[in-house]
N, C-alpha and C positions, 0 to 999 in steps of 0.2 A: 402692104409690105409685111413680110415675115422675116424675123431675125432669129438666128440661133444664138442663145445666150447661156453657154454651159455653166457659168458660175451663179446663175439664178437658182437658189436652193431653198428659199423660205419666203414667207409672206412679207418679211421686212424687205427682202430684195425686190419683190413685186411692187411694194409701195415706193421704194426708191426709184425704180425704173419708170413707173407711172409718173411720178413727180418730175423726173428729168425730161420725159417726153412732153409733158404739159408745159414745161418751161420753154420748150422750143415752139410749141403750138398748143395754146389752151383749148383749141377745138378738136384736137386729135382724139380718136377713140383708141383705147389701149386694151388689148386682151392678152393676158399672160397665161400660158399653158405651163404651169409649174412642173408637172411630172416629166414633160418632154423638153423643157428648157427652151420654149419658143415664145417669142413676143410678136404679136400681130398689131400693126399700127395702121389705121386708116385715118386720113386727114383731108378735109375738103379744100385746104389751101395747098396741098401737094408739096410737103416738105421733102427735101431730097434724102435718099437713104444715107448718103455720106454725112449729112448733118445729124441724123439720128445716131449713127454709129459713133460719131464724135462726142455727142452729148452723153451717151452711155459710157464711152471710154473715160470721159471726164470724171465720172463717179465710180470708176473702177470695174466696169463690166465690159469684157470683150464681147462684141456682137458682130455677127456675120450675116449679111443679107442672104436669105435662102429662097425668097420668092418675092417678086414685085419688080418695079422699075429700077433699072440700074443706072 
């Protein structure tokens, strides 16, 4: 799943986002494309996009699903 996260602007943002995703699923793979403000998450237990959007919203990042299961 890929998410647009426009407010992701620095490495601290990347660390915060990665931590939030891992709190939802410790097995998730997180790849942050900082210049393009895109976060890609792959997870063997298939967490829902809505759950990830909610987790990122909880830490102050608006995220929008741009690719993946809806």
